[in-house]
C-alpha positions in Angstrom: 191.8 106.5 106.8 189.1 106.9 104.2 190.0 105.8 100.7 186.9 107.5 99.3 186.3 110.9 100.8 183.4 112.0 98.6 180.5 109.5 99.2 177.7 111.7 97.9 177.4 110.0 94.4 174.6 110.9 92.1 173.5 107.3 91.3 170.2 108.3 89.8 171.8 110.6 87.3 173.6 107.6 85.9 170.5 105.4 86.0 170.0 105.6 82.2 173.6 104.5 81.5 173.2 101.6 83.9 169.9 100.7 82.2 171.5 100.6 78.8 174.5 98.5 80.0 172.3 96.0 81.9 169.9 95.9 79.0 172.7 95.2 76.5 174.2 92.4 78.7 170.8 90.8 79.4 169.8 91.1 75.7 173.0 89.5 74.5 172.4 86.7 77.0 168.8 86.1 75.9 169.9 86.0 72.2 172.7 83.5 73.2 170.1 81.4 75.1 167.7 81.4 72.1 170.5 80.4 69.6 171.7 77.7 71.9 168.2 76.4 72.6 168.4 77.2 76.3 171.1 77.0 78.9 173.8 74.2 78.6 172.6 71.8 81.3 175.0 69.2 82.8 174.2 65.5 83.1 172.9 66.3 86.6 169.7 67.5 84.8 169.8 65.9 81.3 171.0 62.4 82.3 173.8 60.6 80.5 177.5 59.6 80.9 180.4 61.8 81.5 183.9 60.4 81.2 187.2 62.2 82.1 190.4 60.5 80.9 194.1 61.2 81.0 196.5 60.5 78.2 200.3 60.3 78.5 200.8 62.6 75.5 198.8 65.5 74.1 195.7 64.4 72.1 193.8 66.4 69.5 190.1 66.6 70.1 189.4 65.9 66.4 191.3 62.6 66.8 189.1 61.7 69.7 186.0 62.7 67.8 187.1 60.5 64.9 187.7 57.5 67.2 184.3 58.0 68.8 182.6 57.8 65.4 183.3 54.1 65.1 182.4 52.7 68.5 181.2 49.1 68.3 179.5 47.4 71.3 178.2 43.8 71.0 178.4 44.2 67.2 176.2 47.3 67.2 177.8 50.4 65.7 177.5 53.8 67.5 178.5 57.2 66.3 179.4 59.5 69.2 181.4 62.0 67.1 178.9 64.7 67.6 178.8 64.4 71.4 180.6 67.0 73.6 184.3 66.3 73.6 186.7 68.8 74.9 190.0 69.3 76.7 190.2 70.5 80.3 193.1 71.3 82.5 195.7 70.3 79.8 195.9 68.9 76.3 196.3 65.5 77.8 193.0 65.5 79.7 189.8 64.9 77.8 186.2 64.8 78.8 183.5 63.0 76.8 179.8 63.7 77.5 177.4 61.2 76.0 173.6 61.8 76.3 171.4 59.1 77.7 170.6 56.2 75.4 167.2 54.6 75.4 168.7 51.2 74.9 172.0 51.6 76.6 174.3 48.5 76.5 175.5 46.9 79.8 178.7 48.4 81.2 178.4 51.2 78.7 180.9 53.5 80.3 183.5 50.8 80.7 183.2 49.8 77.1 183.8 53.3 75.9 186.9 53.4 78.1 188.1 50.1 76.5 187.5 51.6 73.0 189.5 54.7 73.8 192.4 52.7 75.2 192.5 50.5 72.0 192.2 53.5 69.7 195.1 55.4 71.4 197.1 52.5 72.8 200.4 54.4 72.4 199.2 57.4 74.4 197.4 55.8 77.4 198.9 54.8 80.8 199.6 51.1 81.3 197.4 51.0 84.4 193.7 51.6 83.6 193.1 53.5 86.9 195.7 56.1 85.8 193.8 56.6 82.6 190.3 57.0 84.1 190.0 60.3 86.0 186.2 60.1 86.6 183.0 58.4 85.5 179.7 60.0 86.2 176.3 58.6 85.2 172.9 60.0 85.8 169.6 58.5 84.6 167.0 60.6 82.8 164.5 60.2 85.6 166.9 61.4 88.2 167.9 64.3 86.0 164.3 65.3 85.5 163.7 65.2 89.2 166.7 67.3 89.9 165.6 69.9 87.3 162.1 70.1 88.9 163.6 70.5 92.4 166.0 73.2 91.2 163.2 75.2 89.6 161.1 74.7 92.7 163.9 75.9 95.0 164.4 79.1 93.0 160.6 79.8 92.8 160.2 79.1 96.5 163.1 81.4 97.4 161.6 84.2 95.3 158.2 83.7 96.8 159.5 83.8 100.4 161.5 86.9 99.5 158.5 88.7 98.1 156.5 87.8 101.3 159.2 88.9 103.7 159.9 92.3 102.1 156.2 93.0 101.7 155.9 92.6 105.5 159.2 94.4 106.3 158.8 97.3 104.0 156.0 97.7 101.3 154.8 95.6 98.4 156.3 98.0 95.9 159.6 97.5 97.6 159.2 93.8 97.3 158.5 94.0 93.6 161.6 96.2 93.2 163.7 93.6 95.1 162.4 90.8 92.9 163.3 92.8 89.8 166.8 93.4 91.2 167.2 89.7 91.9 166.0 88.8 88.5 168.5 91.2 87.0 171.4 89.7 88.8 170.4 86.1 87.9 169.7 86.9 84.2 173.0 88.7 83.9 174.9 85.7 85.3 172.9 83.2 83.3 173.5 85.3 80.1 177.2 85.3 80.7 177.2 81.6 81.3 175.4 81.1 78.0 177.7 83.4 76.1 180.8 81.7 77.5 179.4 78.2 77.0 179.5 77.2 80.6 177.2 74.5 81.7 174.6 74.7 84.5 175.2 72.0 87.2 173.9 71.5 90.7 176.8 73.5 92.3 176.0 76.3 89.8 172.4 76.3 91.0 173.7 76.7 94.6 175.8 79.6 93.3 172.8 81.2 91.8 171.0 80.9 95.1 174.0 82.5 96.8 173.8 85.4 94.4 170.2 85.8 95.3 171.1 85.8 99.0 173.8 88.5 98.6 171.7 90.6 96.3 168.8 90.4 98.8 171.0 91.4 101.7 172.3 94.5 99.8 168.8 95.4 98.7 167.4 95.2 102.3 170.2 97.5 103.6 169.6 100.0 100.8 165.8 99.9 101.3 166.2 100.4 105.0 168.3 103.4 104.5 165.9 104.9 102.0 163.0 104.4 104.4 164.8 106.2 107.2 165.9 109.1 104.9 162.4 109.5 103.5 161.1 110.3 107.0 164.0 112.7 107.9 164.4 114.4 104.5 160.8 115.4 103.7 161.9 118.5 101.7 163.9 116.5 99.2 162.6 114.7 96.2 162.6 110.9 96.1 165.5 110.9 93.7 167.5 113.2 96.0 166.8 110.9 98.9 168.0 107.9 97.0 171.3 109.7 96.1 171.9 111.0 99.6 
C-alpha cells in the first residue's frame, strides 16, 4: 500500500520559497545570537557552579533572586541576584547557575546550599539530601579545553566529509554537502538561541548526530542524481534533480 502515489514532486520549482524560509529562520537566529552575545553555553564550557534544589512548597524565582543578593561567606558579601535562576520541572524545583569566581571561597557550593536553607527554612525538606538534587562544578580551564575540543571535533568532521565526498563524487558536490550541513546546523543553533536553550556537551553530540543524518541523506540524493544524469541526458539538470 502506497500512501503517496504521486512521487514526482517539482522540488526545484519551490526552491525560491525554501530559500526564503531558510533565510528567514537563519537570519532570525543570527540576530538572536548577536543580541545574546553568542550562544548560551553551559558550565561545561564556561566553568562555574550549577545547583539544583527542591523545595517542599512552590517558590517564586524573584524570592530566590532576592535571597541570593545577600549571600555572606566568611564575612564577605556576595550579590548573585543577577545569576541565572530558574524553575525546572515544577515550581518547587529551582536551578541556580553561578559563573566561576576568581577567588572562590572553600566549599562554595555547600555554603550556597546552607544560605538557601536558612533563607527558606519553612519550605525546605528536613533532610539536606532531599533538598539537594544535584551539584555540578567545572573549572574555567576544563571548560576552555572542552570548548576547544568541541570546535575541533566539528571542524574535523566537516573536513573529513569534504574529503570523502570529493573522492566519492566531485568537489562541487562536496561544497554543496558542506553548505547543506551548515544550513542544518545554523537552523538548529538559531532555534536554540531564540528559545534560550543552552549548549552543553550532549547538545554538541546532538549537533554531530544532525551532521551525520544530513550527510547520509545528502549522499543518497547525490548518488541518485549522478545515476540519473547518465541515463537522462536529454533532460536539463533541474529536471534530473526533480525526477
